[in-house]
N, C-alpha and C positions, 0 to 999 in steps of 0.2 A: 224761674222756669215757667212753663205754660200754666201750671196750677196756680202760681202766685199772681199772674196777670192774664187771665183767660180772655179778656176783651180789650187788651191794650190798644189794638188797632182801632177798635170802635171808639175808644176814648179820644184817640187822635183825630178821628173824623169830627167829633163834636167840638173840638177846639177852634175850628175855623171853617168858614164856608169857601175857602180857596179851592181851586181845582186840585185834583189828585196829585198832580206834579209838584205842588207846592207844600204838601203836608210834611211837617217836620217829624223826625223820629225822636222819641224821648230817650233819656239816658238809660232807663230801665229796659227799653226795647233793645238797645245796643248790647247791654249785658246779657240779656236772654239769648240774643242771636249768637254771641260768642260762645255761650255755654252750649247751645244746640250744635254748633259746629264741632265742638269737642265730642259730644255724645253721639253724633250721627254715625260715625264709623262703627262704634260698638253696636248700635241699633241694626245696621245693615248686616253685620257678621252673625249676630245671634238670632235674627229673625229667620224662621224656616222657609219663607217664600216671599216673593215680591208683594203680593197683596198684604201680607203681614207687615212688611216694611212700611208700606203706604199707610196702613191702619195706625201705626205708631207714630210715624214721622209727619204725616200730612197735618194733623191738628197742631203739632208743635210749630211747623213752618207758618201756617196761617195765623197762629197766635202772635207771631212776632213781625207780621207784615200786615198791610192794609188790604189783603187779598181775600177773595171768596172761593177760589178755585185753584186746584193743584193737579198737574198731570205729568206722569212718567211716560215717555215714548221710547221703548227699547227695541233694538233691532233683533229679529229672529233669523239667524243664518240658515236654518233648515228650510223655513218657508219663504225666505227672502222678502220679509215684510216687517212692518212696525207693529208691535203689540202695545196698545195704549191702556194705561190704568189711570183713572181720574178719581178725584175726591172733592166733594162739596160739603160733606158732613157725615156724621156717624150713620145716618140713614140714607145717604145719597152718595153712593160710590159704586164703581163697577169697572168693566173692561170692554174695550173695543178690539176685536181681533181682525187682523189681516188687512190693515191699510197698506196699500202698495207704497214702496219707498218714494215713488215719484208723485204720489197723490196726497201727501200730507206735509205739514210744517216739520214734524219730527224727522221725516225722511230727508227733507231738504237740509235740515241742520246737521243730521248725521253724515250726509254726503259732503256738504261744503264746509262743515266745522265753523259755522258762523251763527251768531245769535240772531233772533228774530223779535221785533217789537211791533205790535199792531195796536195803534191808538184807537181805532174804531172798527170792530169786527163787522158791523153792518155794511160798511162800505168796502170791505176787503174783497178783491176779485180773485186772488190766487187760491189754489187748492179748494175748490168749491165743496168737495165732500167733507174735508176737515173743517172748513169754515162753518158749514151747516151744522156739524156736530157741536161746535162751540156755541152757535146761536141757540140750539135746542137746550143747552145747559144754562142759558141766560148770561153767557159771558159777553161783555162788550169791549173789553180791552185785554190784550194777551201778550206776554213776553216769555221767551224761552231761551235757554242757554244749552250748549252742547255738553253732554256727559262724556268727558274725554280725559285720558291720561296720556303721557308721552308714548305709551306702548299700545293702548287700546282705545277704541271709541265704542260707546255703548248705545247712545241715543240722545235724548233731550229731556230737560226738566223745565216745565213751564208753569207760570202762575197767571191768574186772571182775576178780573173784577167784574162786577155787574154794572160798572160805569165806564164810559169812554175816557180816554186819557192815557198818558204815559207815566209809569212809575217814576218816583223820584230817584235820584242817584243812589241813595242809601239802599233802597229796595233792590235796585238792579245790581249793586255791588254785592249785596247779600246773596242774591240769586246766583251770581257767578261763583261766589265762594262756596255756597252749599252744593252747587253742581260739581265743583272741582273735588270737594271732600267726598261726595257721594260716588263720584266716578272711581276714585281710589278705593273706596270701600267696596264697590262692586267688583273691582279688579281683584282685590284681596279675597272677596267671597268666592269669585269664580275660580281663582287659583286654589283656594282651599277645597272647594268641591271637586275640582279637577284632580287634585291629589288624592282625595277620598276615592274617587272613581278609579283612578289609576291603581291604588292599593287594592281596591276591591277586585279589579280585573286581574291584577297580578296573582291575587289569592285564587281567583277563578282558574287561571292558567295552571297554578300549582295543583289545584283539585283535579282538574281535567287530566293533567299529566300523570297524577297518581292513579287515576282510574285507568288511563291508557296503559300504564306500566304493569298493572296487576291483573289485567283481564285480556285474554286473547280471543274470547268468543264475540264475534261481531254483533250478534243480536243484543247481548247484555251490554256490550261496550257502547253501542249506539244509543240505547235507552238511557244509560247513565250520563252520557255527554249532553243530551238534550235536557235532562233534568238539571244538570249543573248550569246550563246557560240561562235557565229561567231566572235565577237570582242575580244575573250579571247584566243582561241586556233585556230591556222591556220588549216583549213581543207576545203574541197570542197563539200562533201556530208554528210548528216546526217539524222538519222531517230531514232524515239523512238518507240519501240515495247513492248507491255505489254502482259503478260500471261492472257488467258481467265480463267474463274472460274474453268473450268474442268482441267486446267493444261496441256492439250494436244495440244493446238494451241496458236499461237501468233497473236495479232492484231496490225497492224501499226496505231499509233495515230497521227503521224506527220512525214513528210519528206520534206526537203526543196529544193531538186533538182532532176533532171530527172532520173538518174539511178535507184533510189529507186522506183519512180513512174512506170517505165517500168516493173519492177519485179512485182509490186503489181497491175498491170492493171487488172489481173484476179480476184482480190478481196483483201480485207483487211486482210484476215486470211491466216496464213501459219502454217502447222503442225510443232510442235517442232522437230519431227524427221527429217524434211527436212530443218530446219533452220540452217544457219551458226552460229548463236548465241547459239546453243544447248550446245556446250562445255563450254561456259561462264556460262550458267545457271546451268550446272551440277557441275562444279568445283567451282562456285561462285568466280571466279577470272577473271580479264580482259584477253582477248585473242587477240593477234595481228596476222594479216594475211598479207602476201606479195602477190604480183602478181603471183609468182611461186606457192605459197600455193593454191591460187584460181584455177590456171590451173590444179594442181594435183587433186583437188576435183571434177572438171568437173560437177558442179551443175548449175541449171538455174540461181541462183543469182550470183554465182561466174563468170559464163560466161558473164552475163550482165554487171557486174562491170568491168571486164577486158576489154571488148569492148569499154567501156566509159572512159578508161584511168586510172582506179584506180590502184595505186601501193601499197598503204598501207590501211589497214582496222583494226579497233579495235572494239571489242564488250565488253562493260563494264556492268557487271550485276548490276541490281537494287536490293539491299538487305535491307530489313527492317523486324523487328520482326522475325529474324532468318529464313527468307524464301525469295526466289527470286520472284520478281514481273514483271521482264521483262529485257530488255537491252537497253542501250544507245549506238548507233552505229555511228561511224565517219569514213569517208573515205577521202583519199587524193590522188592526182595525183603525189605526190612526194614519193620517196622511203624513208623508215625509218622515216616517218613523225612524229611518236608518240614516244617521249622519255619517259624513266621511270618517269621523273618529270611530263610530260603531263598526263601520265596514272594515276599517283597518284592523280593529281588534278581532272581528270575526274571521278575517283572513289568517291572523295568527293562530286562532283556534283551529281553523280548517287545515293549516299546515301541520299542526300537531296530530290532528285526526288522521291525515293522509299518511304521515310517518308511521303511526300505530297500525293503520290498515295494511301498509306495506309490510311491516314486521309480522302482523298476523298472517298475511298471505304467505310470506316466506316460511313462517313456522308451519303452516298447513302443508306447504309443498314439501318441506323437510319430513314431516310426519308421513306424507304419502310416499315419499321416496324410501323412507325406512321400512314402511309396510311392504312396498314393492320389492325391496331388496331382501326382506325376510322371506317373502313368498318365493322369490327367485331361488333363494338358498334352499328352501324346503323342497322345491320342485326340481331344481337343477343340480342339487348336490350329487357329487359323484359323476356328473356328466361333463364333458369337455365342451365349453362353448366355443364358438367361432367356426373355423373351417371344418366341414365334415364332407368327405369325398364319397363318391359312389363305391369306391373300392372297399368301404367299410360294410357295404351290403354284400353278404356272401351269396355267391351264385352267379352263373353266367348263362343260364338257359335262355332260349329265345323268348319264352313267355315273360320271364323277369326282365330281360333286356328291353323289351318293347315298353314295359311300364316305366323303366328308368329313363328311357329316351323322352317319353312324354313328360315325365316329372321334371327333367332338366329344362325343357322348354317353358313350362308354366312357372318354374321357380323364379325366373327373372321378372315376372309380372307381379301385380298385386291382386290377381283374380282369385275368387273363391274356388277352393278345391274340395271335391267330395271323394273321399277314398272309401271304396267298398271292398268287401272280401270276407271270407269266413273268419271266425275267431282264430287268433293265433297266427295270422298270415304276415304280421309285421306292419300294420297300418300306422302305428305310432312312430316307428323308426323312419318310415317314408316321410311322414309329416315333419319330423325333426330335420331330415335331410333337405327337404324343400325349403324350410326356414333358413338353414345354414347356408344355402346357396343364393338366398334372396338379398335384396338391398337392405332388408331389415335385420340382418344377421347380428348386428351389434346391439340390438334391443332384445327384449325378453320374448321367449316362447312360453306362453302361459297355457297350462293344460288343465282340462276339466273333464272328468268322466261323468256324463249325464246320468248313467244308470246307477252310479255308486252313491248318489245323494238323493234323499227323499224329496218329492216334489215340493213340499212345503219349505224346504231350505234351499232348493235349487235356484229360485228367483233371487234370494239374498246373496247366494254365492256368486251368481253370474252378474247381477246388476248392482250389488251392494245395497246397503240400507243406511238410513239416517238414525241418529240417536232417538230412541223412543218410538221407532216405527212399529214395534210390536213388543210384546212382553219378553223381556230378556235382552232387548237391544239397548244395552247400557252405554254404548258408544257407537260412533260412526264406523261403518265398515266399507272399505273400498272393494268393489267387485272385480271379478276376473277381467271383465271387458275393459275397465278403467286401467287395470294393471297392465293390460296388453296394448295400451295406447302407443302408437308408433312402432309396435311390434306385431306379433302373430298370436292369435288365440286358436288353440287346438281343442275342439269339442269332440271327444270320443263318445261312441254310442249315442249319436245325436238323434237316432230314431226313438229313443226313450224319453225325449222331452215331452212333457204334458201338453195337450192341445191348448190349454189356457195360457201357456207361456210362449207358444209359437208366434203369435202376432207381435209380441214385444221384440223377439229375436229378429223377426222379419223387418221391423222398423230399423233396427241397427244395421242390417244388411243394406237397406235401401237408403237411409239418411245418415247413418253413422252417428246417431244420437239416441239418448235414452234418459230416464230419470231413475235415481236410486229409489228403492222401496221406502215409502214414507216421505219422499222429497218432492219438491216442486221445481227445483232448478234443473234445466235441461243441460245435460253433459254431452259434449261432442268429442268423439274419439276418431283416431285414424288407425284402424285395426284391420289386419288381414285375417280372414277366417279360413281355417282348414278343418273340415269335419270328416268324421269317419263313422261307419256303421257296418254291422254284419247282417242287417235286415234288408229286405227288398223294399225300398221306400216307395217305389211305384206301386207295388201291391198294397202297401200301407195306405197310400193315397186313395186307391180304389175302395179300400175297406173303411174309409173315413177315419183312419187312425193317425193320419198325418196331413197337414194342410198342403194343398197343391201349390199355392203361391210360394210358400216357403221352400217346397221341394224344387221348384224351377229356379229359385234364387240360389239354392245350393248346387244345383246341377249345371253350373257354368262350365266346369272342367272336371268331368268324372275320371277317376283312375280306379280300375278294378284289379286287385291283386290276385294272382292265381293261387289256388290251393297247392299244398306241397305235393299232392298226388299228381298234379298237372305239370310239375317240374321235377320229376324224380331224378333227373340227371344232376340236380344240385345237392342231392342228399349226401353223397360222399364228402363234398366240400364242407357242408354244414356239420357233418359228424366230426370231422377233424377240428373245425373251429370250436365246437362246443366241448370237445375233449380237452383241448388246450385251455379253454376258459375255466372249466370245472377243475381241472388238475391244478392249475395255479391257485385257485381259491381254496381248494381242499388239501393242498400240500401233497398231491400225488405226482408220480412221474410216469405217465402213460406214453409209451413210444409207439405201440403197435395196435392197430384195429384189425382183428381177424377178418378175412374175406367172408367167412360164413356169417359173421355178424352184419357186415355190410349188405350181403345178399338178402338177409332176413329183413333188414330195415328198408331195403329198396322195394320189397314186396308188400310191405304194410302200407295201408292207405292213409294213416295219420289223420284221423278226423279232427284232432286238435291242432294239426298243422305244425308250424315251427315250434310253438310253445310246448306242444306235447313231445316233440323230438328232443328239445333241450332238457326237459324234465327226465326223459328216458335216459339220456346220456349222463346226466348228473347222478342218477340212481346207479348206472353202470360203473361210473368212476368210484362211487362209494364202495361198491362190491369188489372192486379190483384191488388186489394187494401187491401185485408186481407191476411190470412195465407193459403188460398186455391187457387190453380192455376186456373185462369180463361182463358181457352184456347178458341180462336175463332173457335169453331168446325164447324160453319156454312160454313166456307171456305172449310173444308175437306169434309163435307157431300155433298155439291153441286158438288164437283169434283167426289166423289164416285158415286153419283146418275147419273151423266152424263156418266160415264163409263159403267153403268149398263143399259143404255137405248137401247140396241140392237146393231146389227152389224154395221148399218150406223153410229150410234153414236160412236161405238168402233173405226171404221176406221177414223172418224173425230178426235177422241181423240188421236189416234196414230199419225196421221199427225201433230196434234197440239204439242204433246209431242216431236216429232222428230224435228220440227222447233225450239221449245224452247231449246232443247238440243244443236242444232247446233249454235244457237245464243249465248248460254252460252260459247261454245267453242271458238267462234270468238270475245268474249267480246262485243257483240252487234254491231259489224261492219257488215254492209250490203253489200257494194260494194267492188270492188277491187279483185285482184286474190286470196286473202285469206279470202275474206268476205263470209258471209252466203249465198248470192245469188249464188256465184260460187260453193260453197260446195254442194248446193242443186240442181244445174243445172237449176236455174231459172233466168229470167231477174229481175233486181232490182225492176222494177215497178210491176211485177207479185208477187214478195215476199211481197211488201208493201200491195198489195191488199189482199193477204192471211192473213197477220197479222191483218188487219182490219176485215176481214170476220170471222176469228177464235177467235177474241177478245183477242189477245195476247198483253199485255201491257209491257212496259220496265221494270217494277218492277219484272216481272216474270223471266227475264233472266239476269238482272243486280242486283247483291246483293248490 
């Protein structure tokens, strides 16, 4: 081997002064050559890299030939060039990168699969760049053979000397044989490494698939996927961006290094029209960018990436169910970093991600539907959805008929409706009827009483909140607006909405969009709004208690419900209706309502309107033991007599009625900025004194 005859070639030179072509090879050289051919395959397979192969193999080859110079020229398919490694000695070896295929002997040999022999480098005119490199190395003669197998071609193996001339036949034959053996060894090495990479990538797909199957949270899911990819495909930067529901913008869900964060510092959303990944989304194929491509685009992201050293970028579309969901984006500081095999693998990963995102989206939609159904059940239980005709509204007075006629007209549209009227006049029933006659009747009517929920919780109840938005927000909550998408939202007591929430509601009316509390994603809805109030909103606007712009947005189609005292002719029909309703519920059999009772009820003003009448009838049914209604007329007569006691009594009664009305509006709350004392302009202690003086009990203002 080489150790036994380190200078055999030099000994051969001393034997004769004949030209290089005539130097004979000794028998020992032949033996060493044959042994080297056997060992070359093992050398190639166990060496970790090509420079290591050359380090071990080159001295052995030079030791069994009369050569001074050895060169490997291997084709690089990614850069489409020849990568050249040379060896002249332990202290003189290196690499030349990037010879174009058409500019060097190795490229010509790789292309034409023919050997090359140059007897005198000094006089060679072909491939000047390559020839100059040989001259600089002191090479005067050069021969090279293709590194080729029946299935692959890798490049060329060349030998050279510092003297002109052509190698003898034995040297050329050995060059051909060692090139053939090395080509097969390289093929085996390449197949072995390809198998290793394939196994590694299959394991990567298994790992990613496991992550995708056990996590439905897109934020965590995206971060895990990018972390998994780091060990599979070499890259420096990565990001996962997903299309928003409207398809006009992309949201970044994960990015593992600074260039992406620098671009997204202004927010997580990028319009699709401005995104580099737009082409991948449109063509549904991976798109590769070079630094030169990014420079030509001159976009904010392209400039940011170039300044951070990105030389290669690939956008891989996420495709599932025949639609794009976003892109997987990888960047590298190396040129041509993403080979076709890499891109094919990334597309497999992207398809897995897209399927998982589709599943997560479906899971989220199912959760929202379950939440919506549960809300519908809570709110609509006991009510009959679908058709609701006006004949379910009791009464045919001109005042009521006028309201119903206008309500029939507006029901067929999507216009905002503002229903006004005193407490107990049936505003919610009118709202339900409008919804039931609209084109949205098959979707939900979602109700919210703005006065029944504290201001601090009203925003969350109306707009929803994200997990962690505030203390106690342990999970995401879908707001009433979102639940009412494609349906109708009924906001009762809208005059009680705090001033700080009114601009957000105004935005919904204007643009049909909002953000959940603690969220950044804009949610768009198609919701019809019906609002109701017993307050004079125009007066509230004058008193700076209600925004004028919101008032005008609500005041598109106002409906004012008359008080019961303004439609007394409907009282007999209402009495009969409530008698039947209460009798059925309480298990009584009332067949007759005395005329005396009807007359008394016709004379009473019913400050609580229909609600007060219904409660009075229920109380009467409870007191009735037979088939005749036994109404507690004493209550009504005392009140009527008190009102007829003169002007002093009338003023007292008016004050009493006014206080009771305010207490009903505030649900019995006395103090605070929205309490009855503030509404009446009284101190709390003064109001308590008046309640005692006027004999107002809690039962009169709390149903």
